[in-house]
N, C-alpha and C positions, 0 to 999 in steps of 0.2 A: 714783469714780462718773462715768459718762458717759451722757448722754441724747442720743439721736439720733433723727431721724424714721425711721419704717419705710420710707417712700418719700421720696426726695429732694425731690420736688415737692409733697408734701402734709404738713401738720402734724396730720392727724387721729389718727394713732397714733404712739407713740414706743417705742423700745427703751431700757431702763434697764439698764446694765451695772455691776455692783458687783464689786470685787475687793479682797480683803484677803490679802496674801501670795500663795500659790498657789491659794487658794479663790476661785471665781468664781460669779456668778449672773447670769442674764439674765431680765428681765421684759419683757412687752409690755403696754402700757396705752393706752387712749384718752387723748388729750391733755386733754380737758375736766376729768375728775376729778382728774388730776394737778395741773393749774393751780389748781383749787379747793382741793385739799389744801395746796398751797404758799401760797396766799393766806391760809388759816386759820392756818398756822404762822407766817406773817409778822405776823399780828395779835397772836399770843401773844408772839412774840419777834422784833421787827423786825430786819431785816438789819443786821449790824454791832453789835448790842446783846447778842450771846450772852455776852460776857465780863462784862456787868453783872449777870448772874445767878450769884451766887457759888456757889449749890448747885444749879445747873441739872440736873446728872446725877441727883441724888437725886429730882428731881421730873419726870424725863423720862417715865416711865410714866404718871403722872397727866396730864401735858400731852397725850400722844398719845391717851389715853383720851378726853379732852375733844374733841380734834380729830375723832376717829373717831365720837364720839357726835353731833357737829354734822353730820357727813356723813350719818349714818343718819337724822337728823331732817329734813335738807334735801333 
């Protein structure tokens, strides 16, 4: 995953590049909602604490649903 500004002198929009093997995807997003999303994910699972959740993958869908619901409410 690589996140870069759309314009080098502005952080208003970013490009998000994802690649798994030969499959690639490119997304464009405003910076503010991306930062808000990352802030909410950090509140659920603080940076560096991912390994402390033994069964995190099993609860990933539930966690993402809560994050997205907060976004819709806020």
